[in-house]
N, C-alpha and C positions, 0 to 999 in steps of 0.2 A: 557699093549699093546695100544697104542692111534688108535682112527682112522678117518682118514683125507675121512671125509663126504664137499667132492665138488661137487657142484653145478652142477647138469649135462650140459653138452655140448650143444651148443642149432644148430639146426639144420642149416646146412649151407642155405644161403639167396642169389639164382641163383639170377645171372642181367634180366630174362625176365621170364615170365611165360603169356601165353596165360587164356586168362577167356573166359571156358566152362560151359554153362551152361545148365539144361535140354532142353529148349526150343532150344536149336542147336541141343542136342542129336536126341531129337523126329522128328526133318526137316530133319536131315541124316537120321533113323530111317524108316519115311515116302518114303524116294527116294530109302534105296534100298528095300523097300517093292514095290516100283511099274514097278520092273522090269527094271528101266529106270536110270543108273549105268553112262553113259558116260555123251555128248553135248547134255541136250533135254528141258526139260520144262522150268525148276529149272534152267538153265542155262541164259536164255530167262528171265526169272522171274526177274532173279539177274540184267538184263544188265540194264530191265524195270524200277525195284526198284531205285538202283542208279542215272540215270539221274535224275529220279521224284526227290531223295534226293536234289541232288544239284537243279535244279529249283525251288523246293518246298524250299530251304532256299537262294534264291535272294531277295538284298536286295532293294524292290521298288523303295525307297529315293535312294538309288545308279546307281540300272540298272544294269543291269549287260552285260558286252559286248560279239561283234559278234554278227554274226547275223545266220540262220536257226537253224534250229535241232538238238540238243541235241543228239549227239549218244554217248550210253555207248558200247566200247565192251572188253565182255570178257575171258581172258586171263590166260595160266598157269603159268604167272610170270611179274612180271613188266619190267624184261629182255625184253623176246616176247613182248610185249607194246612197247619198243620205239624201236624196232630191225623193230616190225610192220612198226611202224608211220614212221622212217625214211625212208623206201626202200616205203612206198607207197609216201613220198613228192620227190622220185627219187636221195634220196643223193648216190651215186655209185663212182667208181677210179677218181680220179681227185679231187674230192671234198672234203671241210675241213670240218671238225666242229668244234666251242670250246666248252671246258665245265670247269669245275672246276679240278684241282688238289685233291679238297680234300673230291673227294667219293670214293664207293665201286666202284669197275673195271666196274662193268655191265653199268652206263653211259657209259663209254668210249667202253669198249670192243664191244658194237654192233657195232659200226659207224665202227671198221675192218670187223665186218665180210659184209659187204655191196664193203668195197675195200677201203670208205676213209678213210683218214687220220684224226689224233685226233691234237685238238690244245691244249694245257691245259693251265689254266692264275691263278691267286695267287688271292686269297681270301680276303675281307674285313676283318680287323683284329677284328673291333669289333662284326661284326652278324653272320662272319664263313661264309656265305654265297660269291656266285660268287663275285667278285668285276668289276659293271660293266666297271669303266672306263680299268683296265685290258682288258676288251672284247675288247671294241674300238680298242687298241692299240694292239690287236691282228690280226683283221680284216686284209685278203686278198685277191687277184681277185680267190684266189682259195673259201673263203668260203663260204658256203649258209645254214650254220644255227646254232642256239647258244643252246647249255642245258641247263640252267639253275636249278639247283638242292636244292630243298627246305631246308637246312640242319637242321638237327633234329628236324623239325617242323614249322620252324619260317620259313616266306614268305619271296621269294627274293622280290627287290625293280622289283615290275614288269613295271611299269611306266618307269625306266629306261630300262630295256632289251626293252620294246616294242620300244620305241622311238628311240634305237640305233636299232632295226631289219628294221624295217619301213625307217631307211635313207641310209640303204646299203644293202633293198631287202634282207633281212635273212630269214628262218622261223625259228621257235621255238617252240620246243619240249621244256617242263617240265618236268622235272623228280619229281615226286610230290611222291615220293614212302614213306616220311616219314609226308606227308604235307593233313591226312585227319583226322580231318578237320582244315587248315587253313583258313583263311582268311586274304585279303591283301585288303587294303580300305574300309572294309563291306562287302565284296565280298571272298566266299569259293574260295580256290584254283578249277582249273577246270570250273570257267566263264568267266574268262578273255580274252583277244584276240590273242590267241596261235596257233599255228595249232594244236598241241595234247598236252594233258597231259598225262600223265601214274601214275596211283597206284599201290602200293601193297601191297598182302596181307599175305606177308608170317608172320611165324607162332610169330613174334616178332614184328608185326605191331602194331599200332594202332587199327586197328580191324583185324582179320584173318581168311583165307581159307584154312591153311595150307601151298599152295602155290598157289600163283594166283596169279590176276593183272587187272588192268581197261584201256583201253583206254578210251579216251575221246574227241573229234572233233564235231565241228559244221559242217564242209570239208564232205560234200556228201560225193564226190569222194573220200578223203584221207579211208574215213570210207568202203566203198565200194570195195575198194582195200585193206585194211587190211581189209575185214570179207571171203571175197578170200584167201587170200594168209592165213590166221587161216589156214587152212586145207586141206593143199596138197593143193591148186590152184585151188579148184574142184569148179565151178560156181555155183552148187546149194544145199541149204542147205542139211547137211547131216541128219538132224535131222524130215524135211518135207520129204524127199526120203524112210525113215522107219516109219515112221505112215499114210503116204499118203492110201486110200482105195481104190484108183486105181492103175494101174501101172504104177511105175514109177523111173524104177531102171536105167534108162538111165540119166547118167552126162557126163560131159565134163572134163580134166581138160586145163585150158585153161592160167597153168601157174607155174614155178615151187616154188609151194610154202610150206609153212613149219609145224607141228606136234604141233601150240600150243593154242590150245580147252582147254577152263576150263571143266572140271566133271561137272554132276550133284550133285554128294557128294559134293564137294569143293563149288559148288554154294548154296547149301542148307546150309553151315554153315554160309554164308555171308550174304544170305536173312536176320537169323537172327539176328547176331553181327552187320548188318548196324543196324537194330532198334536200338539196344542200344549205337552206336557210341558218340554219345553228352554226354549219360551220363557215356563213356569211356574217352571223353574228361577234364570232368568236375573232376574228380577221379585224373587224373593226374595231371591236373591244381591244384587243392587241396595237394596231396602229392610236385608239384613245390613250392609253397610257403612256403610249410612247410618246405622245404629245405633252400629257399632264406631266411628266417627269420632265423632258428639257424646258417646253416654259414656264414651269413653276417659280421661277428667278423675276420671272419678266413683269413690266406695270400693267399685267390683264387680269382679268375676274376670267377665270377659267371656266367649262360649263359643270354643272352639279351633277354634283354623284345621285343614286337616288337616294332615297332616305331608309329604307326599311335592306338590314342586310341583308345577302346575298341575292333581291332584287336584281332582274336583268334591266339594264338597257341595249336599246336597239341600236344609235348612236349612227340614225341616220342622217344626224346633222353631227358635227365638232363645232360649235358656235364660242367665240373669244368674244370679251370687250374690253373694252381701254378701262382702265381705271383711272382714276380722279390724278393719280400720280403722271400716268400718260399725256393729259391733259392740261396739266401743270406745266407741260414740260412741252407746251404747244402742240401734240400730237392730235391731228384728226383720224377723223374714220375714214374722210377718204383719200388724204396724202396717206396714210397707211395702206390701203387697194391700190392705189396708183405706186407706190413701191415696191411692193408684192406681184402687180401685174408686170411689172420693167424686169424683175426676175422671173419670170418666166412662169408663174405660180397664180392660175384661175382660181379666184374667192367669190364669193356671192354674199347678199345680205337675206337674209332670215328674220324678219320680210319689214319690205317699209308700210307699217300699219296702214289697217284699211281706216282709219281719223284720219289719214291722213288723205288719200286718196277721191278725187273731188263727187263721183259718185257718193261715196259714203259721207263724206262728209257734208257734203251739201242739201244731200235728204235728210239729212239728221240733224244739221247743225253742228258738226262734234268741232271742241276744240283740241288742241294737246293739251294743255293743260288737262281734264277729265283723266287723263290719260299718261298721266307723270311716269311712271315704271317703264310701259311699253316702247313711250315717247323716250327716256333717256337710255333705254337700251337700244332700240335702234340709230341713235345718233352716235353708238359708239361699238354696235358691234359686224363682228364681220365672220363668216363661215371659210370655216378652211378645206382644202379638199379631204375628205374621208372615205374611202368606197376599195374593194376586196383587191380591186386588180392593183393599189399603190404599191411597190415596192419598197422596201426599207431604203435604199438609196432615192427614191421620191417622197418618201416620211422626214429623210436627211436633208433632202432641199425645202422643203416647206417651212420646217424649224428653225434650217438658216436662212431663210428670206424674213422669215417673223423676226429674229434677232437683229440684222441688218437692220431691219423698215424700223425697230425699236432701238437702233442706236449702241447695241450689244454685240 
């Protein structure tokens, strides 16, 4: 009787995992022992550290755009940050906000929270970012703001966006959920001349607080409004009220606010993750470079690189697309995904465009042919695993599985 000695199956390689070290754990434990676990000193410290990080990395030879103090406002999600930014800018019923169809629904849904309408436009097929020409064509007398998304961690052409905004008197709120630490023309996203920039610290982002986000602005009035609306429309900081050494129980509700504050437990993670973000980016860049080299001969469209030499891609996502050659060979996106999963590789698709989802499709009578570049990209794209805990062996497994799925 023969015994089949098969090698043990490799463990499933997930699409994303956060990197949490002993420093993060110690910071959280310090918070738990402090007795202050909701929004308090750590959240404030995180806001200050985040603003300082952006300012410290400003390229003095380029010069950060905008004037005034840089405000960083910690919130419990990037969705909350986008909502607060639009609300503070006065977006409401009768207004339109232009954004890309190729994004997660959060980008658009915050517009509907305020009773305004969303105008979805197509992407540039080379960058997968919002197409400035499509923005210009979509502007109507109702248009009040543009919301560009830095897809996958590649900067949008902010020069074109700001030129359109200035020409038509529009506000700009950047969805930078993927874009830390992305640069455009040498400056970090967060330093350019937009009304607000919102980052995400969700579990799979380039740094994490579990759930969380940061609204950045140089507009003092916008910052003040967002801080009030972040916590029920209270006109005083709750931390100050509860830590004061003299009676300070009185407060006033000045607006029907929201519950969007970031806890000190979450901020504790952020304080330590922020110190590692540049190292995280270098790891992601290394993996992306390995993918680029190993997949270059395959029938794939690999992710675009920054247009400007020396600019930084955050590499939140590594998105490949099947080429015309692959399609001609009968390879399908879904079949490609099934093959990768069969080999124990977790992948995803970013994104199912908004024009295909029932709510957006039905509300605005959207058709795929109106968004040919997003539609084609969606039908062919797969996001490969890319995260800092991936080893060289993990990367090799992904490469081998991709080559096998494409018959190479």
